N, CA, C and O atoms as a printed pandas DataFrame, in Angstrom:
     atom_number atom_name residue_name chain_id  residue_number  x_coord  y_coord  z_coord
0              1         N          UNK        A               1  140.866   36.470  157.528
1              2        CA          UNK        A               1  141.140   37.806  157.045
2              3         C          UNK        A               1  141.568   37.789  155.597
3              4         O          UNK        A               1  142.199   36.846  155.120
4              5         N          UNK        A               2  141.215   38.833  154.926
5              6        CA          UNK        A               2  141.567   38.957  153.518
6              7         C          UNK        A               2  143.018   39.369  153.360
7              8         O          UNK        A               2  143.529   40.177  154.136
8              9         N          UNK        A               3  143.677   38.817  152.360
9             10        CA          UNK        A               3  145.057   39.199  152.065
10            11         C          UNK        A               3  145.117   40.086  150.830
11            12         O          UNK        A               3  146.191   40.293  150.266
12            13         N          UNK        A               4  143.979   40.607  150.409
13            14        CA          UNK        A               4  143.928   41.402  149.183
14            15         C          UNK        A               4  144.357   42.843  149.391
15            16         O          UNK        A               4  144.332   43.629  148.444
16            17         N          UNK        A               5  144.747   43.209  150.594
17            18        CA          UNK        A               5  145.186   44.567  150.844
18            19         C          UNK        A               5  144.034   45.522  151.092
19            20         O          UNK        A               5  144.113   46.699  150.740
20            21         N          UNK        A               6  142.961   45.022  151.697
21            22        CA          UNK        A               6  141.790   45.858  151.957
22            23         C          UNK        A               6  142.085   47.009  152.917
23            24         O          UNK        A               6  141.437   48.053  152.849
24            25         N          UNK        A               7  143.042   46.827  153.795
25            26        CA          UNK        A               7  143.379   47.867  154.765
26            27         C          UNK        A               7  144.647   48.552  154.289
27            28         O          UNK        A               7  145.706   47.932  154.194
28            29         N          UNK        A               8  144.524   49.849  153.990
29            30        CA          UNK        A               8  145.654   50.614  153.493
30            31         C          UNK        A               8  146.116   51.591  154.560
31            32         O          UNK        A               8  145.298   52.256  155.196
32            33         N          UNK        A               9  147.411   51.678  154.754
33            34        CA          UNK        A               9  147.998   52.624  155.688
34            35         C          UNK        A               9  149.014   53.468  154.931
35            36         O          UNK        A               9  149.974   52.926  154.384
36            37         N          UNK        A              10  148.823   54.788  154.889
37            38        CA          UNK        A              10  149.824   55.635  154.232
38            39         C          UNK        A              10  151.176   55.480  154.932
39            40         O          UNK        A              10  151.224   55.216  156.133
40            41         N          UNK        A              11  152.256   55.641  154.199
41            42        CA          UNK        A              11  153.583   55.464  154.807
42            43         C          UNK        A              11  153.919   56.521  155.856
43            44         O          UNK        A              11  154.705   56.251  156.764
44            45         N          UNK        A              12  153.342   57.718  155.750
45            46        CA          UNK        A              12  153.650   58.796  156.690
46            47         C          UNK        A              12  152.441   59.033  157.588
47            48         O          UNK        A              12  151.319   59.195  157.109
48            49         N          UNK        A              13  152.686   59.052  158.901
49            50        CA          UNK        A              13  151.638   59.362  159.866
50            51         C          UNK        A              13  152.116   60.525  160.719
51            52         O          UNK        A              13  153.199   60.486  161.304
52            53         N          UNK        A              14  151.279   61.570  160.779
53            54        CA          UNK        A              14  151.572   62.727  161.625
54            55         C          UNK        A              14  150.639   62.630  162.820
55            56         O          UNK        A              14  149.421   62.737  162.676
56            57         N          UNK        A              15  151.214   62.428  163.998
57            58        CA          UNK        A              15  150.456   62.218  165.230
58            59         C          UNK        A              15  149.860   63.525  165.758
59            60         O          UNK        A              15  150.273   64.605  165.334
60            61         N          UNK        A              16  148.898   63.440  166.676
61            62        CA          UNK        A              16  148.265   64.650  167.222
62            63         C          UNK        A              16  149.267   65.559  167.934
63            64         O          UNK        A              16  150.313   65.103  168.397
64            65         N          UNK        A              17  148.935   66.850  168.016
65            66        CA          UNK        A              17  149.823   67.786  168.713
66            67         C          UNK        A              17  149.960   67.441  170.191
67            68         O          UNK        A              17  149.021   66.959  170.825
68            69         N          UNK        A              18  151.135   67.696  170.715
69            70        CA          UNK        A              18  151.356   67.512  172.147
70            71         C          UNK        A              18  150.786   68.707  172.897
71            72         O          UNK        A              18  150.460   69.731  172.298
72            73         N          UNK        A              19  150.672   68.567  174.199
73            74        CA          UNK        A              19  150.230   69.671  175.051
74            75         C          UNK        A              19  151.447   70.494  175.447
75            76         O          UNK        A              19  152.585   70.046  175.305
76            77         N          UNK        A              20  151.199   71.687  175.938
77            78        CA          UNK        A              20  152.280   72.489  176.485
78            79         C          UNK        A              20  152.541   73.756  175.704
79            80         O          UNK        A              20  151.886   74.049  174.703
80            81         N          UNK        A              21  153.517   74.498  176.192
81            82        CA          UNK        A              21  153.850   75.803  175.615
82            83         C          UNK        A              21  154.498   75.683  174.242
83            84         O          UNK        A              21  154.384   76.598  173.426
84            85         N          UNK        A              22  155.174   74.575  173.975
85            86        CA          UNK        A              22  155.848   74.371  172.681
86            87         C          UNK        A              22  155.361   73.072  172.046
87            88         O          UNK        A              22  156.109   72.098  171.978
88            89         N          UNK        A              23  154.110   73.051  171.580
89            90        CA          UNK        A              23  153.567   71.814  171.008
90            91         C          UNK        A              23  154.278   71.411  169.717
91            92         O          UNK        A              23  154.797   72.247  168.978
92            93         N          UNK        A              24  154.281   70.125  169.477
93            94        CA          UNK        A              24  154.838   69.566  168.247
94            95         C          UNK        A              24  154.013   68.343  167.886
95            96         O          UNK        A              24  153.206   67.863  168.682
96            97         N          UNK        A              25  154.224   67.854  166.689
97            98        CA          UNK        A              25  153.576   66.626  166.240
98            99         C          UNK        A              25  154.657   65.631  165.847
99           100         O          UNK        A              25  155.567   65.962  165.087
100          101         N          UNK        A              26  154.557   64.427  166.361
101          102        CA          UNK        A              26  155.510   63.363  166.038
102          103         C          UNK        A              26  155.206   62.851  164.629
103          104         O          UNK        A              26  154.045   62.662  164.268
104          105         N          UNK        A              27  156.245   62.632  163.847
105          106        CA          UNK        A              27  156.096   62.149  162.474
106          107         C          UNK        A              27  156.692   60.743  162.391
107          108         O          UNK        A              27  157.823   60.502  162.811
108          109         N          UNK        A              28  155.907   59.832  161.841
109          110        CA          UNK        A              28  156.352   58.449  161.641
110          111         C          UNK        A              28  156.342   58.133  160.155
111          112         O          UNK        A              28  155.443   58.554  159.426
112          113         N          UNK        A              29  157.336   57.398  159.717
113          114        CA          UNK        A              29  157.379   56.902  158.345
114          115         C          UNK        A              29  157.572   55.397  158.425
115          116         O          UNK        A              29  158.543   54.905  159.000
116          117         N          UNK        A              30  156.628   54.682  157.836
117          118        CA          UNK        A              30  156.588   53.216  157.909
118          119         C          UNK        A              30  156.720   52.725  159.348
119          120         O          UNK        A              30  157.452   51.775  159.627
120          121         N          UNK        A              31  155.999   53.389  160.260
121          122        CA          UNK        A              31  155.942   52.948  161.645
122          123         C          UNK        A              31  157.106   53.354  162.516
123          124         O          UNK        A              31  157.132   53.036  163.705
124          125         N          UNK        A              32  158.065   54.047  161.946
125          126        CA          UNK        A              32  159.253   54.455  162.704
126          127         C          UNK        A              32  159.227   55.968  162.916
127          128         O          UNK        A              32  159.066   56.725  161.959
128          129         N          UNK        A              33  159.385   56.409  164.158
129          130        CA          UNK        A              33  159.418   57.837  164.431
130          131         C          UNK        A              33  160.683   58.430  163.823
131          132         O          UNK        A              33  161.795   57.978  164.095
132          133         N          UNK        A              34  160.485   59.463  162.986
133          134        CA          UNK        A              34  161.622   60.084  162.297
134          135         C          UNK        A              34  161.885   61.509  162.776
135          136         O          UNK        A              34  162.907   62.101  162.428
136          137         N          UNK        A              35  160.972   62.060  163.570
137          138        CA          UNK        A              35  161.224   63.403  164.085
138          139         C          UNK        A              35  159.987   64.068  164.633
139          140         O          UNK        A              35  158.903   63.487  164.688
140          141         N          UNK        A              36  160.190   65.321  165.043
141          142        CA          UNK        A              36  159.120   66.162  165.566
142          143         C          UNK        A              36  158.928   67.332  164.621
143          144         O          UNK        A              36  159.891   67.897  164.103
144          145         N          UNK        A              37  157.669   67.688  164.405
145          146        CA          UNK        A              37  157.353   68.812  163.521
146          147         C          UNK        A              37  156.595   69.874  164.308
147          148         O          UNK        A              37  155.697   69.564  165.090
148          149         N          UNK        A              38  156.968   71.119  164.090
149          150        CA          UNK        A              38  156.247   72.232  164.696
150          151         C          UNK        A              38  155.431   72.986  163.650
151          152         O          UNK        A              38  154.763   73.970  163.969
152          153         N          UNK        A              39  155.486   72.527  162.409
153          154        CA          UNK        A              39  154.719   73.121  161.324
154          155         C          UNK        A              39  154.821   72.260  160.087
155          156         O          UNK        A              39  155.624   71.327  160.048
156          157         N          UNK        A              40  154.017   72.557  159.066
157          158        CA          UNK        A              40  154.016   71.751  157.836
158          159         C          UNK        A              40  155.380   71.642  157.162
159          160         O          UNK        A              40  155.710   70.592  156.611
160          161         N          UNK        A              41  156.173   72.703  157.198
161          162        CA          UNK        A              41  157.479   72.654  156.536
162          163         C          UNK        A              41  158.391   71.601  157.161
163          164         O          UNK        A              41  159.190   70.975  156.464
164          165         N          UNK        A              42  158.273   71.405  158.474
165          166        CA          UNK        A              42  159.060   70.348  159.132
166          167         C          UNK        A              42  158.658   68.974  158.600
167          168         O          UNK        A              42  159.510   68.112  158.383
168          169         N          UNK        A              43  157.350   68.775  158.392
169          170        CA          UNK        A              43  156.873   67.492  157.858
170          171         C          UNK        A              43  157.431   67.283  156.451
171          172         O          UNK        A              43  157.897   66.194  156.116
172          173         N          UNK        A              44  157.379   68.329  155.635
173          174        CA          UNK        A              44  157.921   68.255  154.270
174          175         C          UNK        A              44  159.396   67.852  154.317
175          176         O          UNK        A              44  159.818   66.967  153.572
176          177         N          UNK        A              45  160.174   68.487  155.177
177          178        CA          UNK        A              45  161.612   68.192  155.250
178          179         C          UNK        A              45  161.873   66.754  155.698
179          180         O          UNK        A              45  162.777   66.103  155.175
180          181         N          UNK        A              46  161.103   66.256  156.646
181          182        CA          UNK        A              46  161.284   64.872  157.103
182          183         C          UNK        A              46  160.963   63.887  155.978
183          184         O          UNK        A              46  161.650   62.879  155.812
184          185         N          UNK        A              47  159.914   64.186  155.208
185          186        CA          UNK        A              47  159.563   63.302  154.090
186          187         C          UNK        A              47  160.616   63.388  152.989
187          188         O          UNK        A              47  160.981   62.369  152.402
188          189         N          UNK        A              48  161.101   64.579  152.706
189          190        CA          UNK        A              48  162.180   64.724  151.709
190          191         C          UNK        A              48  163.416   63.937  152.128
191          192         O          UNK        A              48  164.050   63.272  151.308
192          193         N          UNK        A              49  163.745   64.018  153.397
193          194        CA          UNK        A              49  164.910   63.280  153.910
194          195         C          UNK        A              49  164.733   61.770  153.707
195          196         O          UNK        A              49  165.711   61.037  153.564
196          197         N          UNK        A              50  163.478   61.318  153.695
197          198        CA          UNK        A              50  163.184   59.897  153.482
198          199         C          UNK        A              50  163.180   59.516  152.009
199          200         O          UNK        A              50  163.064   58.338  151.671
200          201         N          UNK        A              51  163.309   60.530  151.111
201          202        CA          UNK        A              51  163.455   60.205  149.699
202          203         C          UNK        A              51  162.355   60.653  148.763
203          204         O          UNK        A              51  162.400   60.330  147.576
204          205         N          UNK        A              52  161.367   61.386  149.251
205          206        CA          UNK        A              52  160.313   61.894  148.375
206          207         C          UNK        A              52  160.641   63.350  148.064
207          208         O          UNK        A              52  160.585   64.207  148.946
208          209         N          UNK        A              53  160.980   63.626  146.815
209          210        CA          UNK        A              53  161.481   64.951  146.431
210          211         C          UNK        A              53  160.462   66.065  146.630
211          212         O          UNK        A              53  160.807   67.115  147.172
212          213         N          UNK        A              54  159.229   65.866  146.209
213          214        CA          UNK        A              54  158.190   66.894  146.298
214          215         C          UNK        A              54  156.952   66.317  146.979
215          216         O          UNK        A              54  155.965   66.025  146.303
216          217         N          UNK        A              55  156.981   66.147  148.293
217          218        CA          UNK        A              55  155.833   65.539  148.973
218          219         C          UNK        A              55  154.602   66.439  148.968
219          220         O          UNK        A              55  154.703   67.652  149.152
220          221         N          UNK        A              56  153.447   65.832  148.757
221          222        CA          UNK        A              56  152.163   66.534  148.797
222          223         C          UNK        A              56  151.497   66.185  150.122
223          224         O          UNK        A              56  151.010   65.068  150.298
224          225         N          UNK        A              57  151.473   67.132  151.051
225          226        CA          UNK        A              57  150.923   66.875  152.380
226          227         C          UNK        A              57  149.423   66.643  152.364
227          228         O          UNK        A              57  148.864   66.175  153.355
228          229         N          UNK        A              58  148.761   66.962  151.260
229          230        CA          UNK        A              58  147.323   66.744  151.141
230          231         C          UNK        A              58  146.983   65.421  150.458
231          232         O          UNK        A              58  145.810   65.125  150.235
232          233         N          UNK        A              59  147.993   64.631  150.127
233          234        CA          UNK        A              59  147.777   63.348  149.467
234          235         C          UNK        A              59  147.510   62.268  150.523
235          236         O          UNK        A              59  148.428   61.887  151.248
236          237         N          UNK        A              60  146.266   61.765  150.624
237          238        CA          UNK        A              60  145.966   60.753  151.641
238          239         C          UNK        A              60  146.659   59.415  151.398
239          240         O          UNK        A              60  146.711   58.576  152.298
240          241         N          UNK        A              61  147.193   59.206  150.195
241          242        CA          UNK        A              61  147.963   57.986  149.943
242          243         C          UNK        A              61  149.387   58.107  150.479
243          244         O          UNK        A              61  150.099   57.107  150.574
244          245         N          UNK        A              62  149.804   59.314  150.828
245          246        CA          UNK        A              62  151.142   59.540  151.367
246          247         C          UNK        A              62  151.114   59.851  152.851
247          248         O          UNK        A              62  151.912   59.304  153.611
248          249         N          UNK        A              63  150.195   60.734  153.282
249          250        CA          UNK        A              63  150.201   61.229  154.663
250          251         C          UNK        A              63  148.852   61.017  155.333
251          252         O          UNK        A              63  147.809   61.353  154.773
252          253         N          UNK        A              64  148.881   60.456  156.542
253          254        CA          UNK        A              64  147.693   60.349  157.389
254          255         C          UNK        A              64  147.873   61.328  158.546
255          256         O          UNK        A              64  148.843   61.242  159.300
256          257         N          UNK        A              65  146.938   62.247  158.676
257          258        CA          UNK        A              65  146.972   63.238  159.759
258          259         C          UNK        A              65  146.084   62.744  160.885
259          260         O          UNK        A              65  144.904   62.469  160.668
260          261         N          UNK        A              66  146.634   62.629  162.082
261          262        CA          UNK        A              66  145.876   62.198  163.258
262          263         C          UNK        A              66  145.718   63.389  164.192
263          264         O          UNK        A              66  146.678   64.122  164.432
264          265         N          UNK        A              67  144.523   63.585  164.717
265          266        CA          UNK        A              67  144.304   64.671  165.660
266          267         C          UNK        A              67  144.231   66.044  165.011
267          268         O          UNK        A              67  144.517   67.053  165.654
268          269         N          UNK        A              68  143.851   66.086  163.743
269          270        CA          UNK        A              68  143.736   67.349  163.032
270          271         C          UNK        A              68  144.541   67.327  161.747
271          272         O          UNK        A              68  145.474   66.538  161.596
272          273         N          UNK        A              69  144.173   68.198  160.828
273          274        CA          UNK        A              69  144.855   68.240  159.538
274          275         C          UNK        A              69  146.133   69.072  159.612
275          276         O          UNK        A              69  146.612   69.383  160.703
276          277         N          UNK        A              70  146.677   69.427  158.469
277          278        CA          UNK        A              70  147.966   70.137  158.415
278          279         C          UNK        A              70  147.915   71.541  158.987
279          280         O          UNK        A              70  148.955   72.184  159.128
280          281         N          UNK        A              71  146.722   72.037  159.322
281          282        CA          UNK        A              71  146.604   73.373  159.894
282          283         C          UNK        A              71  146.577   73.356  161.422
283          284         O          UNK        A              71  146.610   74.416  162.047
284          285         N          UNK        A              72  146.518   72.181  162.028
285          286        CA          UNK        A              72  146.393   72.058  163.489
286          287         C          UNK        A              72  147.757   71.769  164.102
287          288         O          UNK        A              72  148.356   70.723  163.855
288          289         N          UNK        A              73  148.241   72.724  164.916
289          290        CA          UNK        A              73  149.555   72.555  165.539
290          291         C          UNK        A              73  149.534   72.772  167.038
291          292         O          UNK        A              73  150.589   72.799  167.672
292          293         N          UNK        A              74  148.354   72.929  167.617
293          294        CA          UNK        A              74  148.210   73.023  169.064
294          295         C          UNK        A              74  147.195   72.010  169.524
295          296         O          UNK        A              74  146.253   71.691  168.799
296          297         N          UNK        A              75  147.382   71.499  170.736
297          298        CA          UNK        A              75  146.448   70.549  171.317
298          299         C          UNK        A              75  145.097   71.256  171.494
299          300         O          UNK        A              75  145.069   72.424  171.883
300          301         N          UNK        A              76  143.988   70.582  171.218
301          302        CA          UNK        A              76  142.675   71.231  171.322
302          303         C          UNK        A              76  142.398   71.872  172.679
303          304         O          UNK        A              76  141.667   72.859  172.756
304          305         N          UNK        A              77  142.970   71.326  173.743
305          306        CA          UNK        A              77  142.724   71.878  175.079
306          307         C          UNK        A              77  143.598   73.103  175.341
307          308         O          UNK        A              77  143.518   73.703  176.412
308          309         N          UNK        A              78  144.429   73.475  174.369
309          310        CA          UNK        A              78  145.319   74.621  174.561
310          311         C          UNK        A              78  146.539   74.234  175.348
311          312         O          UNK        A              78  146.921   73.064  175.372
312          313         N          UNK        A              79  147.150   75.190  175.986
313          314        CA          UNK        A              79  148.361   74.924  176.761
314          315         C          UNK        A              79  148.021   74.192  178.041
315          316         O          UNK        A              79  146.925   74.295  178.592
316          317         N          UNK        A              80  149.034   73.436  178.491
317          318        CA          UNK        A              80  148.871   72.794  179.800
318          319         C          UNK        A              80  148.699   71.399  179.707
319          320         O          UNK        A              80  148.550   70.726  180.727
């Protein structure tokens, strides 16, 4: 395997929405779960708490969105 850093992982990962009446997305920073977000502002606050003053949620070098982008806050199958 190459050690040149060919595989890049952004420090923030926003996981897919959960199912149910009150869906949320788990937020991880450097592999550690730091909280649950119910909207983009929650993600911003979690990143600010980690030390980034003005996080850009559209920056792929900072945030990786799994299971949909910053506009997706419900599980694709809907409730249940």
